[in-house]
TORLO-343612 format. One record per residue (C-alpha): x, y, z; residue in one letter. Coordinates in steps of 0.001 Angstrom, whole numbers, padded with zeros to 6 digits. Last residue first. Layout:
BEGIN
{node {X, Y, Z}, a},
...
This chain:
BEGIN
{node {007779, -007687, -037564}, x},
{node {007971, -003885, -037786}, x},
{node {011455, -003549, -036294}, x},
{node {010180, -001812, -033171}, x},
{node {007484, -004466, -032692}, x},
{node {010058, -007241, -032994}, x},
{node {012272, -005463, -030455}, x},
{node {009233, -005128, -028227}, x},
{node {008598, -008876, -028272}, x},
{node {012269, -009645, -027604}, x},
{node {012334, -007272, -024621}, x},
{node {009195, -008830, -023137}, x},
{node {010678, -012292, -023567}, x},
{node {013906, -011199, -021886}, x},
{node {012005, -009773, -018930}, x},
{node {010297, -013121, -018557}, x},
{node {006689, -013819, -019464}, x},
{node {004874, -015561, -016598}, x},
{node {003629, -018966, -017711}, x},
{node {001213, -021188, -015818}, x},
{node {-000455, -018143, -014293}, x},
{node {000345, -017297, -010659}, x},
{node {-002332, -017666, -008003}, x},
{node {-001714, -014847, -005524}, x},
{node {-002304, -015894, -001935}, x},
{node {-005554, -014770, -000382}, x},
{node {-006376, -012367, 002456}, x},
{node {-009918, -013011, 003691}, x},
{node {-012782, -011010, 002149}, x},
{node {-014458, -008059, 003843}, x},
{node {-018024, -007310, 002794}, x},
{node {-018694, -003925, 004354}, x},
{node {-022004, -003249, 006100}, x},
{node {-020567, -003087, 009614}, x},
{node {-017439, -001263, 008488}, x},
{node {-018430, 002035, 010104}, x},
{node {-016349, 005073, 009321}, x},
{node {-013506, 007361, 010379}, x},
{node {-010894, 007981, 007691}, x},
{node {-007297, 009097, 008071}, x},
{node {-004608, 010564, 005834}, x},
{node {-000873, 011257, 006043}, x},
{node {001813, 012533, 003705}, x},
{node {005567, 012983, 003685}, x},
{node {005517, 012529, 000787}, x},
{node {006159, 008928, 001633}, x},
{node {004525, 007764, 004868}, x},
{node {001162, 007747, 006614}, x},
{node {-002065, 005754, 006511}, x},
{node {-004854, 005891, 009094}, x},
{node {-008153, 004021, 009352}, x},
{node {-010459, 004715, 012286}, x},
{node {-013218, 002188, 012903}, x},
{node {-016645, 002763, 014432}, x},
{node {-019205, -000052, 014086}, x},
{node {-016520, -002686, 013622}, x},
{node {-017063, -004998, 016576}, x},
{node {-015691, -008433, 015683}, x},
{node {-012008, -008619, 014802}, x},
{node {-010040, -011842, 015120}, x},
{node {-010014, -012878, 011481}, x},
{node {-011386, -015875, 009536}, x},
{node {-014727, -014211, 008737}, x},
{node {-012800, -011121, 007538}, x},
{node {-012198, -008333, 010051}, x},
{node {-008539, -008672, 011034}, x},
{node {-006818, -010036, 007942}, x},
{node {-009027, -008167, 005469}, x},
{node {-008694, -004863, 007352}, x},
{node {-004962, -005432, 007736}, x},
{node {-004787, -005870, 003957}, x},
{node {-006828, -002682, 003502}, x},
{node {-004423, -000682, 005731}, x},
{node {-001158, -002209, 004420}, x},
{node {-001898, -001591, 000723}, x},
{node {-000084, 001747, 000471}, x},
{node {003065, 000350, 002055}, x},
{node {002906, -003379, 002682}, x},
{node {005225, -003417, 005710}, x},
{node {005785, -007134, 006166}, x},
{node {003456, -010046, 005344}, x},
{node {003083, -012245, 008434}, x},
{node {004805, -010132, 011107}, x},
{node {003180, -006867, 010006}, x},
{node {-000185, -008456, 009192}, x},
{node {-000986, -009011, 012879}, x},
{node {-000830, -005322, 013720}, x},
{node {-003985, -004636, 015698}, x},
{node {-004664, -001337, 017497}, x},
{node {-007734, -001821, 019732}, x},
{node {-006013, -004479, 021854}, x},
{node {-003154, -001992, 022160}, x},
{node {-005266, 000347, 024284}, x},
{node {-005982, 003774, 022742}, x},
{node {-004694, 006822, 024595}, x},
{node {-003611, 008597, 021429}, x},
{node {000018, 008807, 022554}, x},
{node {000102, 005146, 023579}, x},
{node {-001396, 003897, 020310}, x},
{node {001007, 006044, 018293}, x},
{node {003986, 004646, 020222}, x},
{node {002748, 001071, 019779}, x},
{node {002419, 001482, 016021}, x},
{node {005802, 003198, 015690}, x},
{node {007617, 000477, 017640}, x},
{node {005790, -002369, 015864}, x},
{node {006754, -001278, 012359}, x},
{node {005199, 000653, 009481}, x},
{node {001868, -001164, 009337}, x},
{node {-000347, 001755, 008366}, x},
{node {-002759, 002031, 011244}, x},
{node {-006127, 000367, 011784}, x},
{node {-007574, 001909, 014946}, x},
{node {-010390, -000260, 016256}, x},
{node {-013636, 000128, 018189}, x},
{node {-013370, 003904, 018582}, x},
{node {-015975, 005158, 021084}, x},
{node {-013524, 005133, 024021}, x},
{node {-011285, 007582, 022156}, x},
{node {-014159, 010065, 022097}, x},
{node {-015711, 011244, 018834}, x},
{node {-016843, 014824, 018263}, x},
{node {-016101, 014478, 014531}, x},
{node {-013659, 017388, 014490}, x},
{node {-012191, 016268, 017819}, x},
{node {-011678, 012701, 016638}, x},
{node {-009882, 013957, 013543}, x},
{node {-007734, 016286, 015666}, x},
{node {-006813, 013396, 017972}, x},
{node {-005742, 011340, 014948}, x},
{node {-003609, 014193, 013588}, x},
{node {-002157, 014792, 017056}, x},
{node {-001075, 011104, 017155}, x},
{node {000202, 011077, 013524}, x},
{node {002640, 013998, 013574}, x},
{node {005094, 013287, 016407}, x},
{node {005224, 009466, 016539}, x},
{node {005162, 008831, 012803}, x},
{node {007367, 011747, 011792}, x},
{node {010045, 010891, 014340}, x},
{node {010020, 007257, 013216}, x},
{node {010239, 008285, 009561}, x},
{node {013161, 010590, 010333}, x},
{node {014888, 007810, 012289}, x},
{node {014513, 005353, 009403}, x},
{node {015841, 007665, 006700}, x},
{node {014687, 005663, 003707}, x},
{node {016085, 005536, 000178}, x},
{node {014220, 003227, -002200}, x},
{node {016328, 002090, -005138}, x},
{node {015713, 003078, -008753}, x},
{node {015421, 000375, -011385}, x},
{node {019202, 000118, -011458}, x},
{node {020843, 003358, -010492}, x},
{node {020637, 005928, -007724}, x},
{node {022557, 003670, -005376}, x},
{node {022742, 002623, -001734}, x},
{node {024649, -000215, -000035}, x},
{node {024323, -000806, 003735}, x},
{node {027767, -000977, 005373}, x},
{node {026820, 000424, 008759}, x},
{node {028441, 003824, 008062}, x},
{node {026552, 004051, 004705}, x},
{node {027892, 002329, 001611}, x},
{node {027778, 003949, -001828}, x},
{node {026994, 001882, -004915}, x},
{node {027832, 003511, -008248}, x},
{node {025132, 003387, -010901}, x},
{node {025017, 007141, -011483}, x},
{node {028813, 007283, -011147}, x},
{node {029331, 005231, -014296}, x},
{node {030555, 001610, -014207}, x},
{node {027122, 000098, -014878}, x},
{node {027053, 002175, -018075}, x},
{node {025564, 005568, -018803}, x},
{node {024986, 006524, -022453}, x},
{node {021167, 006404, -022300}, x},
{node {021109, 008794, -019362}, x},
{node {019481, 007800, -016088}, x},
{node {017179, 010539, -014919}, x},
{node {017716, 012642, -011773}, x},
{node {014720, 015015, -011648}, x},
{node {012747, 013308, -014438}, x},
{node {012619, 010014, -012573}, x},
{node {015196, 007224, -012396}, x},
{node {016974, 008073, -009171}, x},
{node {015727, 009522, -005886}, x},
{node {013261, 006800, -004857}, x},
{node {012088, 008588, -001718}, x},
{node {011418, 008307, 001987}, x},
{node {012994, 010963, 004243}, x},
{node {013687, 013111, 001170}, x},
{node {010095, 014318, 001092}, x},
{node {010411, 016243, 004358}, x},
{node {009668, 019692, 002904}, x},
{node {006668, 018089, 001216}, x},
{node {004648, 018091, 004423}, x},
{node {001223, 016537, 003935}, x},
{node {-002256, 016382, 005429}, x},
{node {-005597, 014612, 005214}, x},
{node {-008766, 014269, 007322}, x},
{node {-011649, 012123, 006140}, x},
{node {-015143, 011498, 007501}, x},
{node {-017804, 008835, 007072}, x},
{node {-021534, 009083, 007666}, x},
{node {-023872, 006066, 007612}, x},
{node {-024989, 004357, 004427}, x},
{node {-028723, 004000, 003795}, x},
{node {-028689, 006124, 000630}, x},
{node {-025969, 003903, -000845}, x},
{node {-023672, 005063, -003659}, x},
{node {-020833, 002598, -004008}, x},
{node {-017130, 002116, -003223}, x},
{node {-015646, -001255, -004181}, x},
{node {-012183, -002052, -002879}, x},
{node {-009263, -003966, -004360}, x},
{node {-005881, -004869, -002945}, x},
{node {-002388, -005833, -004105}, x},
{node {000643, -006909, -002084}, x},
{node {004448, -006879, -001884}, x},
{node {006434, -006702, 001361}, x},
{node {008746, -004042, 002764}, x},
{node {010868, -004075, 005886}, x},
{node {013728, -006561, 005689}, x},
{node {015039, -004900, 002484}, x},
{node {014935, -001285, 003634}, x},
{node {017586, -000661, 006293}, x},
{node {019301, -004049, 005874}, x},
{node {020580, -003277, 002381}, x},
{node {022113, -006540, 001178}, x},
{node {018788, -007618, -000333}, x},
{node {018879, -004525, -002603}, x},
{node {015371, -003122, -002937}, x},
{node {013356, -001352, -005639}, x},
{node {011566, -004333, -007196}, x},
{node {010888, -005491, -003629}, x},
{node {008603, -002469, -003407}, x},
{node {005862, -004324, -005315}, x},
{node {002922, -002035, -004695}, x},
{node {-000822, -002091, -004346}, x},
{node {-004087, -000166, -004421}, x},
{node {-007065, -000799, -006693}, x},
{node {-010183, 001294, -006083}, x},
{node {-013292, 000390, -008095}, x},
{node {-015864, 003163, -008127}, x},
{node {-019661, 002795, -008237}, x},
{node {-022441, 005362, -008632}, x},
{node {-020173, 007789, -010434}, x},
{node {-020189, 011591, -010774}, x},
{node {-022893, 011421, -008106}, x},
{node {-021049, 014013, -005987}, x},
{node {-020916, 011505, -003119}, x},
{node {-019607, 008811, -005484}, x},
{node {-016775, 010916, -006883}, x},
{node {-015906, 012210, -003422}, x},
{node {-015844, 008672, -002046}, x},
{node {-013404, 007617, -004783}, x},
{node {-011086, 010550, -004009}, x},
{node {-011185, 009803, -000256}, x},
{node {-010666, 006073, -000859}, x},
{node {-007600, 006925, -002948}, x},
{node {-006270, 009056, -000093}, x},
{node {-006987, 006293, 002438}, x},
{node {-005245, 003728, 000236}, x},
{node {-002304, 005944, -000626}, x},
{node {-001111, 007075, 002804}, x},
{node {001816, 004651, 002451}, x},
{node {002947, 006025, -000889}, x},
{node {001004, 007925, -003539}, x},
{node {001328, 007976, -007329}, x},
{node {-002317, 008010, -008419}, x},
{node {-003360, 006291, -011652}, x},
{node {-006515, 007041, -013615}, x},
{node {-009435, 005384, -015339}, x},
{node {-012946, 006534, -016336}, x},
{node {-015308, 003688, -017259}, x},
{node {-017047, 004418, -020565}, x},
{node {-015118, 001589, -022217}, x},
{node {-017004, -000659, -019799}, x},
{node {-015090, -003020, -017541}, x},
{node {-013762, -006379, -018707}, x},
{node {-011271, -006810, -015868}, x},
{node {-008331, -007033, -018275}, x},
{node {-009408, -003892, -020140}, x},
{node {-009958, -001782, -017026}, x},
{node {-006634, -003028, -015659}, x},
{node {-004851, -001741, -018762}, x},
{node {-006475, 001681, -018346}, x},
{node {-005564, 001697, -014653}, x},
{node {-001907, 001045, -015494}, x},
{node {-001532, 004605, -016752}, x},
{node {000197, 004766, -020122}, x},
{node {003074, 005640, -019860}, x},
{node {005680, 005190, -017108}, x},
{node {004785, 001517, -017408}, x},
{node {003542, -001333, -015208}, x},
{node {003062, 000974, -012226}, x},
{node {005221, 000760, -009077}, x},
{node {004405, 003855, -006985}, x},
{node {000805, 002732, -006665}, x},
{node {-002832, 003860, -006439}, x},
{node {-005051, 002619, -009275}, x},
{node {-008451, 004300, -009650}, x},
{node {-011243, 002733, -011725}, x},
{node {-014317, 004786, -012506}, x},
{node {-017965, 004361, -013493}, x},
{node {-018517, 000787, -012419}, x},
{node {-022134, 000080, -013428}, x},
{node {-021179, -001979, -016497}, x},
{node {-019367, -004404, -014211}, x},
{node {-022639, -005473, -012582}, x},
{node {-021611, -006485, -009051}, x},
{node {-021706, -010190, -008217}, x},
{node {-020123, -009468, -004830}, x},
{node {-017882, -012539, -004637}, x},
{node {-016942, -012557, -008334}, x},
{node {-016211, -008830, -008384}, x},
{node {-014080, -009065, -005239}, x},
{node {-012134, -012076, -006468}, x},
{node {-011464, -010403, -009826}, x},
{node {-010429, -007219, -008038}, x},
{node {-007853, -009031, -005893}, x},
{node {-006546, -010713, -009064}, x},
{node {-006304, -007328, -010767}, x},
{node {-004511, -005874, -007758}, x},
{node {-001817, -008568, -007770}, x},
{node {-001252, -008189, -011516}, x},
{node {-001081, -004382, -011201}, x},
{node {001526, -004690, -008471}, x},
{node {003599, -006634, -010980}, x},
{node {004503, -010289, -011474}, x},
{node {007444, -010652, -013900}, x},
{node {009848, -011949, -011276}, x},
{node {007791, -013581, -008510}, x},
{node {006291, -011266, -005917}, x},
{node {007787, -011153, -002435}, x},
{node {005891, -011571, 000811}, x},
{node {007492, -010633, 004119}, x},
{node {008174, -012722, 007200}, x},
{node {009685, -011231, 010341}, x},
{node {008829, -007646, 011177}, x},
{node {007542, -006768, 014646}, x},
{node {010383, -004257, 014852}, x},
{node {012023, -005160, 018159}, x},
{node {011147, -008855, 018271}, x},
{node {012016, -009423, 014605}, x},
{node {015309, -007527, 014991}, x},
{node {016245, -009681, 017982}, x},
{node {015280, -012787, 016037}, x},
{node {017753, -011897, 013290}, x},
{node {020497, -011268, 015845}, x},
{node {019797, -014585, 017581}, x},
{node {019834, -016449, 014271}, x},
{node {023439, -015321, 013870}, x},
{node {025144, -016037, 010550}, x},
{node {026838, -012634, 010647}, x},
{node {023383, -011041, 010376}, x},
{node {023344, -010473, 006603}, x},
{node {024270, -014107, 005905}, x},
{node {021384, -015008, 008221}, x},
{node {018921, -014245, 005455}, x},
{node {016435, -017119, 005626}, x},
{node {015895, -016511, 009361}, x},
{node {014660, -013021, 008465}, x},
{node {011861, -014710, 006556}, x},
{node {011115, -014525, 002818}, x},
{node {007743, -015540, 001417}, x},
{node {006403, -016647, -001951}, x},
{node {002607, -016918, -002176}, x},
{node {002347, -013295, -003266}, x},
{node {-000323, -011292, -001417}, x},
{node {-003937, -010616, -002421}, x},
{node {-006431, -008375, -000625}, x},
{node {-010186, -007805, -001033}, x},
{node {-012561, -005105, 000225}, x},
{node {-016309, -004671, -000265}, x},
{node {-019140, -002118, -000094}, x},
{node {-017330, 000899, 001331}, x},
{node {-020544, 002887, 001241}, x},
{node {-021262, 006520, 000389}, x},
{node {-024682, 008045, 001113}, x},
{node {-023064, 010493, 003520}, x},
{node {-019687, 012158, 003229}, x},
{node {-017612, 014348, 005530}, x},
{node {-014407, 016011, 004429}, x},
{node {-011508, 017673, 006210}, x},
{node {-008657, 018863, 003995}, x},
{node {-007856, 022027, 005966}, x},
């Protein structure tokens, strides 16, 4: 059982950045037979409405770096003391090298800072926090910078109404430090790989690679419609496949007993939990989990879902920033349970106090004056290939 308890570890600060560009269901009435009523019905049922979408050329790494820059500036932490940088994402800049090494350079961290990427989905922030806390608790590092974010809109077809209305883009940063005065925190993790096909990008990896000789007309790039007309393909940059009913079943059957088990292991009653910050999958799943765990809805916020969409791995820290920052609604944060769940299928929770955590408000991404286009990147690499 992956149950861990740490002392002397502090979640010192958290920051979140979302793209300034937004897309609302009302902007996409062409997919709802021109009916605003149908779009609003989906928004009411799912809790989804507006989602944030990164500009072309802006990556998850870019969003996370800006979140980290804000965090470092606000906390005044000595960069030379950061011993490790962990980047959790399924949308890295490159297949090789790890984006964390590039982020270390951009942020001006020491060359002695260890860097690594973790490919984890919606449970990613809690899992990354667990790894970072273990490094700090073992004194391998006194400070760890955790960057978590994704740009799932890179993997979506707007005409696919199963996935496209759901996911938003975001990047977050968290600072985990050694602190002898810090209270205890606990983690409980689990996974079930037999269900991995419920949420997966099936094409483009080593299992089903795209061959160099395949054209848009080849079967790999063929679009196949489901019974409701949603298009799916293995091709392009790899499209997310999601079995919505399987994810719902997983969320409402696995997560409530997982949460109750965590509370049991820590001898914590439901009435002692100030807030349960769940992965923002959709309103139906969130409310079902709250009901099954016996926690009132006022203790289970989901205000980021309507404003930013399902942010995958970064949904928990973004909700934290939205709810507990000075501009948020949350007040009492002496005992907070964080829980992420999704691709893998995997799940992870953390019980801790956020009373000493510096939580920054969610900020819009400030784009540079010029974002290199895909064509500009290609031209630069062609020059490099040719020795120019």
